[in-house]
Each structure stands twice: as structure tokens, then as C-alpha cells.
matplotlib code that plots the C-alpha trace (Angstrom):
import matplotlib.pyplot as plt

x = [-19.5, -16.4, -16.8, -15.5, -12.7, -11.6, -11.7, -9.4, -7.1, -6.9, -6.1, -3.0, -2.0, 1.2, 0.1, -2.9, -1.1, -3.3, -6.4, -5.3, -4.1, -7.5, -9.3, -7.1, -7.6, -11.3, -11.7, -9.7, -11.4, -14.9, -14.0, -12.6, -15.7, -17.9, -16.1, -16.2, -19.7, -21.1, -20.7, -22.3, -25.4, -25.8, -25.6, -27.9, -25.1, -25.7, -26.0, -22.9, -21.1, -22.2, -20.8, -17.4, -17.2, -17.6, -15.4, -12.3, -12.7, -10.9, -8.1, -7.7, -7.8, -5.2, -2.9, -3.3, -2.5, 0.5, 1.7, 1.4, 0.0, -3.7, -4.3, -3.0, -4.7, -8.0, -7.8, -6.9, -9.8, -12.3, -11.1, -11.1, -14.7, -15.8, -14.3, -16.1, -19.4, -19.0, -18.2, -21.1, -23.5, -22.7, -24.6, -27.9, -29.1, -29.3, -29.9, -26.9, -28.3, -28.5, -24.9, -23.8, -25.6, -24.1, -20.5, -20.5, -21.8, -19.2, -16.4, -17.3, -17.5, -14.1, -12.7, -14.0, -12.5, -9.1, -9.2, -10.1, -6.7, -5.1, -4.1, -5.5, -8.9, -11.2, -9.3, -8.5, -12.1, -13.4, -10.9, -12.0, -15.7, -16.0, -12.9, -10.0, -9.6, -7.4, -4.9, -4.1, -0.3, 1.8, 2.0, -1.8, -1.9, 0.6, -1.3, -4.6, -3.1, -1.6, -4.8, -6.9, -4.6, -4.3, -8.1, -9.0, -6.6, -7.9, -11.6, -10.7, -9.0, -12.0, -14.7, -16.2, -16.3, -17.8, -20.5, -21.4, -21.5, -23.6, -26.2, -26.5, -24.4, -25.4, -24.6, -21.2, -20.4, -21.4, -19.0, -16.2, -16.1, -15.0, -17.8, -16.5, -13.1, -14.8, -16.8, -13.7, -11.9, -14.8, -14.8, -11.1, -11.7, -14.5, -12.3, -9.5, -11.9, -13.3, -9.9, -8.9, -12.2, -12.0, -9.8, -12.5, -15.8, -15.0, -16.2, -19.8, -20.5, -18.3, -21.2, -22.7, -19.7, -20.0, -23.7, -25.0, -23.0, -23.6, -27.3, -27.4, -25.7, -28.1, -31.0, -29.5, -27.8, -28.3, -25.0, -22.4, -19.3, -21.1, -22.6, -19.1, -17.9, -20.9, -20.7, -17.0, -17.9, -20.7, -18.3, -15.6, -18.2, -19.6, -16.1, -15.2, -18.4, -18.4, -14.9, -15.8, -18.9, -17.0, -14.3, -16.8, -19.3, -17.0, -18.8, -17.5, -16.1, -17.3, -20.8, -20.8, -19.6, -22.3, -25.0, -23.9, -23.9, -27.4, -28.6, -27.2, -29.2, -32.4, -31.8, -31.3, -34.5, -36.3, -35.0, -36.3, -39.9, -38.3, -36.2, -39.3, -41.3, -38.5, -38.8, -42.5]
y = [48.0, 47.9, 48.3, 51.4, 49.2, 48.2, 51.9, 52.8, 49.9, 51.3, 54.7, 53.2, 51.2, 52.6, 51.4, 53.7, 56.8, 59.0, 58.1, 59.9, 62.9, 63.0, 62.8, 65.6, 68.0, 67.3, 67.9, 71.2, 72.4, 71.7, 73.4, 76.5, 76.7, 76.3, 79.2, 81.6, 80.4, 81.4, 85.1, 84.5, 82.8, 85.5, 88.1, 86.2, 86.0, 82.5, 83.7, 85.8, 82.7, 80.9, 83.8, 83.7, 80.0, 80.4, 83.5, 81.6, 79.2, 81.3, 82.1, 78.3, 77.6, 80.2, 79.1, 75.5, 76.2, 78.4, 76.0, 78.6, 78.5, 77.3, 78.9, 82.3, 82.2, 81.3, 84.0, 86.7, 85.6, 85.6, 89.0, 90.5, 89.5, 90.6, 94.1, 94.3, 93.3, 95.9, 98.6, 97.8, 97.4, 100.9, 102.6, 100.8, 100.9, 97.1, 95.1, 93.6, 90.1, 90.7, 92.0, 88.9, 86.6, 88.3, 88.1, 84.7, 83.2, 85.1, 84.0, 80.4, 80.7, 82.3, 79.5, 76.9, 78.8, 79.0, 75.4, 74.3, 75.4, 72.8, 69.5, 67.7, 69.5, 66.6, 65.4, 68.8, 69.9, 66.9, 67.5, 71.2, 70.5, 67.4, 67.4, 65.0, 64.2, 61.1, 63.3, 65.3, 65.6, 67.0, 70.5, 70.6, 69.8, 72.5, 75.1, 74.1, 74.4, 77.8, 79.1, 77.9, 79.6, 82.8, 83.2, 82.2, 84.8, 87.6, 86.7, 86.7, 90.2, 91.7, 89.8, 92.8, 94.8, 92.0, 91.4, 95.1, 95.1, 92.0, 93.3, 97.0, 98.5, 102.0, 101.6, 100.1, 103.1, 105.4, 103.5, 104.1, 100.6, 100.6, 98.5, 98.1, 97.0, 94.5, 93.2, 92.8, 91.0, 88.6, 88.0, 87.3, 84.8, 83.1, 82.9, 81.3, 78.8, 77.9, 77.4, 75.1, 73.2, 72.6, 69.5, 68.2, 68.6, 70.5, 73.8, 72.7, 71.5, 73.9, 76.2, 73.3, 73.4, 77.1, 77.2, 73.9, 73.5, 77.1, 76.8, 73.6, 75.4, 78.3, 76.0, 74.8, 77.9, 81.7, 83.2, 83.8, 82.3, 79.0, 79.0, 79.1, 76.3, 74.1, 74.9, 73.8, 70.7, 69.8, 70.3, 68.0, 65.3, 65.5, 65.1, 62.1, 60.2, 61.3, 60.0, 56.7, 56.4, 57.2, 54.6, 52.0, 52.4, 53.6, 56.8, 60.4, 61.7, 65.3, 64.2, 61.9, 64.8, 67.1, 64.5, 63.8, 67.5, 67.8, 64.9, 66.7, 69.8, 67.7, 66.2, 69.7, 70.9, 67.9, 68.7, 72.2, 71.3, 69.3, 72.3, 74.5, 72.1, 72.1, 75.8, 75.7]
z = [124.5, 126.8, 130.6, 132.5, 133.9, 130.4, 129.4, 132.4, 131.4, 127.8, 129.2, 130.9, 127.8, 126.3, 122.9, 123.2, 124.3, 122.1, 124.3, 127.6, 125.5, 123.8, 127.2, 128.7, 125.8, 125.7, 129.4, 129.3, 126.2, 127.6, 130.9, 129.1, 126.9, 130.0, 131.7, 128.7, 127.7, 131.1, 130.2, 126.8, 128.3, 130.9, 128.2, 125.8, 123.2, 121.8, 118.2, 118.6, 119.8, 116.7, 114.6, 116.4, 116.0, 112.3, 112.2, 113.4, 110.5, 107.8, 110.2, 110.9, 107.2, 106.2, 109.0, 107.9, 104.3, 105.2, 107.8, 110.6, 114.1, 114.1, 117.5, 116.4, 113.1, 114.6, 117.2, 114.6, 112.4, 115.3, 116.5, 113.0, 112.4, 115.9, 115.3, 111.9, 113.4, 116.2, 113.7, 111.4, 114.3, 115.6, 112.9, 113.9, 110.3, 110.3, 113.4, 115.2, 114.7, 110.9, 110.8, 112.7, 110.3, 107.3, 108.5, 110.1, 106.8, 104.8, 107.2, 106.9, 103.1, 103.0, 105.0, 102.6, 99.7, 101.3, 102.4, 98.9, 97.8, 100.0, 98.4, 101.4, 101.1, 102.0, 105.0, 106.4, 105.9, 107.8, 110.6, 111.0, 110.8, 112.8, 115.0, 115.2, 118.9, 118.1, 116.4, 119.5, 120.2, 123.0, 121.5, 121.4, 125.1, 125.9, 123.8, 125.5, 129.0, 128.2, 126.6, 129.5, 132.1, 130.1, 129.4, 133.0, 134.3, 132.1, 132.9, 136.6, 136.4, 134.4, 136.3, 138.0, 134.8, 132.8, 135.4, 135.3, 131.5, 131.5, 134.0, 132.9, 130.2, 131.0, 134.6, 133.6, 131.5, 134.3, 136.6, 134.2, 132.6, 128.9, 127.7, 124.1, 125.4, 127.7, 124.8, 122.6, 125.4, 125.7, 121.9, 122.0, 124.9, 122.9, 119.8, 121.9, 123.4, 120.0, 118.5, 121.4, 121.1, 117.4, 117.9, 120.3, 118.5, 115.3, 114.0, 113.5, 117.1, 119.1, 119.9, 121.9, 124.3, 124.7, 125.4, 126.7, 129.9, 131.0, 130.2, 132.3, 135.2, 134.9, 135.4, 138.8, 140.2, 140.0, 141.2, 138.5, 140.1, 141.2, 137.7, 136.2, 138.4, 137.6, 133.9, 133.8, 135.8, 133.4, 130.5, 132.0, 132.8, 129.3, 127.9, 130.0, 129.4, 125.7, 125.1, 126.9, 124.7, 121.6, 122.4, 123.4, 120.5, 117.8, 117.2, 116.6, 119.9, 119.3, 118.6, 121.7, 123.9, 122.7, 123.1, 126.7, 127.4, 126.0, 128.2, 131.2, 130.2, 129.9, 133.3, 134.8, 133.2, 134.6, 138.1, 138.1, 139.3, 142.2, 143.3, 143.1, 145.3, 147.9, 148.2, 149.0]

ax = plt.figure().add_subplot(projection="3d")
ax.plot(x, y, z, "-o")
ax.set_aspect("equal")
plt.show()
């Protein structure tokens, strides 16, 4: 295992230019997922997050096969499935969780079928499912920065409406908030965060970046804005330590990031009794 000082030296080594790029994209992706995921944790939408993370897969696969924009394809796929789920759930004949389960499984299966038509099926499948942080290029960095800025701006503009919709949907409607529009905007933001994070942890583990840092923050703070800030911080810390562990121990970067994030959650859970004693 290399020391932290050796890791810093590797980050400045021109021959290892992919390493700082990987670290930057991992940190930005985790921060973005922490920001978006805060709303999902507050709303209790963990299962919906899993659905959207799978829903972007066919869009990514189609874009990959056609040589188009992965980001755009993933967002379109996520939004399309989100709209379908919203429409089917309106009838209330089948529970929303059941509708989500049906369509996220179908989306993932469709992505596998599309990707199987690619000549590089095995390699591209492994990249989508497990991430390929070492393959990050300059364009990925630019897309990540733009997505982060755009999604953060939209969430900031709609912050009040999203908080109302999260706390009391009937009150939000009475206040003139278009709840369905707010929900769709959040789904789009989640889809964008998932597409950005696919490079980091892959399609399988991306839910962990959306849920674990916000869940950790919720154990420590109760107000939404501090929760967002702490969630983003936990995501960045997980990425930095995870990339370091992956580079040192030669393990998958995505898995290392998720495990570090889980360890932070366990530490926060252990600190809760101490915080309760201080209030007595």
C-alpha cells in the first residue's frame, strides 16, 4: 500500500495524467449525487432512485451503439421512464412501488439487449456496470462541470417549491406549486447525476452515491441546506479516500468509493448516541 505522500506525488506525475482527472470527476460526481440525493432521502425515494439509475441504462446503451452523446441519451432514457412511471401510477390500480419495479427491470433488460448488438459487448457492459474511472478524458470533465453547475442552479431556483412538495404535497398544491412539474424536474436531475456518476461507480453502484451520503448527513443534521452541504462533503471525502484506496490496493475504484461512503454512514450512526447524550 502506498503512502498518502506517494499518492500526492502520483497525482502530479505527468505520466499518470489520468489519475487527477479521475479524482476530479469522482469528486464532482459524488458531490452532485449528494446534492440531488438529499431530496430523494428527504422524500423517501430510495427505490425510485434505483429505478432511475436503471432507467438511464438503455439510453446510455443506445447512445453508445449509435456513437451519440452518452449524457444526452442517459437523460432522455431516465426522463422517458420517469414519465411512464408517473402516468401508470396515476391510475392507482397498481401501487407506485410495483410500477417502478416493473419498469426499472424492463429498462435494464432493454439496455442489455441493445448493448448486446455492439461488437465490444463484453468490454462496454463491464464499463457501464462497474464504471471506468481510469478512462476519464477532458470532455468527461467538461460535461461533469456543466452538468453540476446546471443541476445545482435549477435546484437552487426551485428549492422552495421542492421543499414544500417534500414536506406536504397537498399544501404545496394549495400554494400554487405544480407538484408534477417539480417531480419531473427532480427526476431529470437524478437522471443527469446518474449519467455523470456512471463513469465513477458504474450503473450497479450509482444508487449508493445518491443515497448513502445524504443518509449519513441526515443522521447528523436536520435542516435541509446544511444536510445538502454535509452530504456533498461526505461524497467528496468518499471519492478522495476511495480513489486513494483503489490506487493503493489495486481494487475497483467504484467499489472502494461506495465502501468508504458506507463506512462514513456507520460512523455517523455510531455518533448518534453521543449527540443525544450531549443534549441531556
